[in-house]
C-alpha positions as CSV (number, residue, x, y, z in Angstrom):
1,M,93.6,128.8,3.5
2,S,92.6,127.5,7.0
3,T,90.4,124.3,7.0
4,H,87.7,123.8,9.6
5,A,89.8,121.0,11.2
6,K,92.8,123.3,11.7
7,R,90.7,126.1,13.0
8,E,89.1,123.8,15.5
9,R,92.5,122.4,16.5
10,L,93.8,125.7,17.4
11,L,90.8,126.6,19.2
12,L,90.8,123.4,21.2
13,A,94.5,123.9,22.1
14,D,93.8,127.4,23.3
15,L,91.0,126.2,25.5
16,L,92.9,123.5,26.9
17,E,95.8,125.7,27.7
18,A,93.5,128.4,29.3
19,A,91.6,125.6,31.4
20,G,94.8,124.1,32.7
21,P,95.4,120.2,33.2
22,D,93.0,119.5,35.9
23,A,89.7,121.0,34.6
24,P,86.7,119.0,34.1
25,T,85.5,117.9,30.6
26,L,82.2,116.4,29.2
27,C,84.1,113.1,28.7
28,E,83.2,111.0,31.6
29,G,86.2,110.4,34.1
30,W,88.5,112.7,32.0
31,L,90.1,115.9,33.0
32,T,91.6,118.2,30.5
33,R,95.0,116.4,30.7
34,D,93.4,113.1,29.7
35,L,91.6,114.7,26.9
36,A,95.0,116.4,25.6
37,A,96.7,113.0,25.9
38,H,93.9,111.2,23.9
39,V,94.1,113.7,21.1
40,V,97.9,113.4,20.9
41,V,97.9,109.6,20.9
42,R,95.2,109.5,18.2
43,E,97.2,111.4,15.9
44,R,100.8,110.4,16.9
45,R,100.6,106.7,17.8
46,P,98.5,104.8,15.3
47,D,100.0,101.6,16.7
48,A,98.1,102.2,19.9
49,A,95.1,104.3,18.8
50,G,93.5,101.3,17.3
51,G,92.7,100.3,20.9
52,M,90.1,102.8,20.9
53,V,87.9,100.6,18.7
54,L,89.7,97.2,18.9
55,A,89.7,95.2,22.1
56,A,92.8,93.4,21.2
57,L,94.7,96.9,21.4
58,K,93.1,98.1,24.4
59,N,96.0,97.2,26.8
60,R,98.6,98.8,24.5
61,L,96.6,101.9,24.2
62,E,96.4,102.2,28.0
63,R,100.1,101.9,28.3
64,V,100.8,104.5,25.6
65,Q,98.1,106.9,27.0
66,A,99.8,106.6,30.4
67,E,103.1,107.6,28.9
68,F,101.8,110.7,27.3
69,L,99.7,111.7,30.6
70,A,103.1,111.7,32.3
71,K,104.5,114.3,29.9
72,P,104.4,118.1,30.8
73,Y,100.8,119.3,30.1
74,E,102.4,122.3,28.1
75,E,104.1,119.8,25.7
76,L,100.8,118.1,25.0
77,I,99.2,121.3,24.2
78,Q,102.0,122.2,21.8
79,L,101.8,118.9,20.1
80,I,98.1,119.4,19.4
81,R,98.7,122.9,18.2
82,T,101.5,121.9,15.7
83,G,99.6,119.0,14.4
84,P,100.6,115.5,13.4
85,P,104.1,114.4,12.2
86,R,104.9,115.2,8.6
87,M,104.5,111.6,7.6
88,S,101.3,111.0,9.2
89,P,98.1,110.4,7.2
90,F,96.6,113.2,9.3
91,G,99.1,115.6,7.7
92,V,97.3,115.4,4.3
93,K,95.0,118.3,4.3
94,Q,91.9,116.3,2.8
95,I,92.3,113.5,5.5
96,D,92.8,115.9,8.3
97,E,89.5,117.8,7.3
98,A,87.6,114.4,6.9
99,A,88.9,112.9,10.2
100,N,89.3,115.8,12.5
101,T,86.7,118.4,11.8
102,V,84.1,116.7,13.9
103,E,86.6,115.2,16.3
104,F,88.0,118.6,17.2
105,Y,84.5,120.3,17.2
106,V,83.2,117.8,19.8
107,H,86.3,118.0,22.1
108,T,86.5,121.8,21.9
109,E,82.8,121.7,23.3
110,D,83.9,119.1,25.7
111,V,86.1,121.5,27.3
112,R,84.0,124.6,26.8
113,R,80.7,123.2,28.1
114,A,82.1,121.6,31.3
115,Q,83.2,125.1,32.5
116,P,80.5,126.9,34.7
117,D,80.8,130.1,32.8
118,W,80.5,128.8,29.3
119,S,78.3,130.6,26.7
120,P,76.8,129.4,23.4
121,R,78.9,129.7,20.4
122,E,77.4,130.9,17.1
123,L,78.8,129.0,14.2
124,D,79.1,130.4,10.8
125,S,76.7,128.9,8.2
126,V,79.5,127.2,6.1
127,F,80.7,125.4,9.1
128,A,77.2,124.5,10.2
129,N,76.4,123.1,6.8
130,T,79.6,121.1,6.9
131,L,78.6,119.6,10.3
132,W,75.3,118.9,9.0
133,S,76.7,117.0,6.0
134,R,78.6,114.8,8.4
135,L,75.4,114.1,10.4
136,E,73.7,113.1,7.2
137,K,76.4,110.8,6.1
138,G,77.4,109.3,9.6
139,G,74.2,109.8,11.8
140,R,73.3,106.1,11.5
141,M,76.7,105.2,12.9
142,M,76.3,107.6,15.7
143,G,72.8,106.5,16.4
144,R,73.1,102.7,16.1
145,K,72.8,102.2,19.7
146,S,69.7,104.3,20.2
147,P,67.0,102.4,21.9
148,V,64.3,104.2,20.0
149,G,63.7,105.6,16.4
150,L,65.8,108.7,16.1
151,V,65.3,111.6,13.8
152,L,67.6,114.6,13.6
153,R,66.0,117.9,12.4
154,R,67.3,121.4,11.6
155,P,65.1,124.4,12.4
156,D,64.6,124.8,8.8
157,G,63.0,121.3,8.4
158,Q,65.9,119.3,7.0
159,T,66.0,115.8,8.5
160,A,68.3,112.9,8.9
161,V,67.3,109.5,10.2
162,A,70.0,108.3,12.8
163,H,68.1,105.2,13.8
164,R,65.1,103.5,12.4
165,G,62.6,102.1,14.9
166,T,59.5,102.8,17.1
167,P,58.6,104.8,19.0
168,V,60.3,107.8,17.3
169,V,61.9,110.7,19.0
170,T,62.7,113.8,16.9
171,V,65.5,116.0,18.1
172,T,65.6,119.5,16.7
173,G,68.4,122.0,16.8
174,E,71.2,123.6,15.0
175,P,73.8,121.2,13.3
176,G,76.4,121.7,16.0
177,E,73.9,121.0,18.9
178,L,72.5,117.8,17.0
179,L,76.1,116.7,16.6
180,L,76.8,116.9,20.1
181,F,73.6,115.1,20.9
182,A,74.4,112.3,18.4
183,F,78.0,112.0,20.0
184,G,76.6,111.1,23.3
185,R,76.7,114.6,24.9
186,Q,72.8,114.7,25.2
187,A,72.7,116.7,28.5
188,A,74.9,119.5,27.2
189,A,73.2,119.8,23.7
190,N,70.9,122.7,23.2
191,V,68.0,120.9,21.4
192,E,64.2,120.2,21.6
193,L,62.9,116.6,22.0
194,D,59.5,115.6,20.7
195,G,58.0,112.1,21.2
196,D,56.8,109.7,23.9
197,K,57.9,110.7,27.5
198,D,59.4,107.3,28.2
199,A,61.2,107.1,24.8
200,I,62.7,110.6,25.4
201,A,64.0,109.4,28.8
202,R,65.6,106.3,27.3
203,L,67.2,108.2,24.5
204,Q,68.8,110.7,27.0
205,E,70.4,108.0,28.9
206,A,71.5,106.0,25.9
207,K,75.2,105.6,25.0
208,L,75.2,107.2,21.6
209,G,78.2,108.1,19.4
210,I,80.9,106.3,17.5
C-alpha cells in the first residue's frame, strides 16, 4: 500500500520534471534545480545534510549541494523518484512516513504555487487529518520564532497553539494551508487571520518553520 510520503514523493518528482530545472519555487533564492538537489542530498548524504541545522557542517553541505547541482537534472529527478538507498533509514517505511510526509507535501506546494497557473489542490480527509496531527505535535517547533501568540484553527473549530504570547493572532484554514503557513509560506497559504492589525503584519513577515 502506498504511504502518504511515497505519494507526495512521486507527485513532487512529476512536478519538478514538468517544470524543468529553471522554474521558480517558493523557497527564497531557489529554482527547481536547487530544490531537487536539496531533496536528494537530504536523503542520500547524511554526512552533509546535518548542515541544514548545524552551523559546523554548513560548509560541507554547500560543497555537497554544489556537487549534486552539477549533475544532470534528469538524474536528480530519478533519484527522488526511486527513493533513498536500501541501507538508508529513510528506506524504512515508518521512518519515511514520519520524516517525509510533511517535507514532500511542503516542497510539492513550493513548486506548484510558484507557477502562475497553479490551482488549489483538494486533499482527502485522511491525508488532511494526518497533516493536522503533525501540526498538533510539531506546531510549537514551527511557530517558535513567531513574534506574537499564534493559534492555528481548522474550520471545524479544532485548534493548536503554535506559540504562546500576546497579542494573539488566530489563523484559520484547512490543515494543508495551515501547515504551509506554519512552515514559513505565509504569503502562499489560503488562510484567514484574526487579530490586531499590527500583530498580523508582524506575523506575516516572520521567519516561521523548522
